[in-house]
C-alpha positions, 0 to 999 in steps of 0.5 A, a space after each residue: 831509763 825515761 820517766 813515763 806519765 799518763 795524763 789521762 790515768 795519773 800513772 807514773 813510771 820510771 822505766 829501764 829497757 822497757 821495764 818498770 822500776 818503779 811505778 806510781 798511781 794518783 794521789 802518789 803520783 802526783 805528789 812524786 813529781 810536785 815533791 822534785 819538780 814543785 806544785 806549778 800544776 800539783 804534779 798532774 801536769 807535768 812537763 819534760 823539766 818536771 819528768 827529768 827532775 823526778 827520774 835525776 831523783 829517782 835515779 840518785 835514789 836508786 844510786 843508778 849513774 
């Protein structure tokens, strides 16, 4: 399972075996990142730690892990 963020479009996806389980587009993608990682870049340029925090949060919500 991984989190994938496209800086060009702002699309954010949670993938499992290359299948999108969750998908957000701006501004929802930015809010999803900022809600778990803080407002360092307001979710618009997440780093690996911020994507990891989002992934852990989403796995918890989906009861995975």
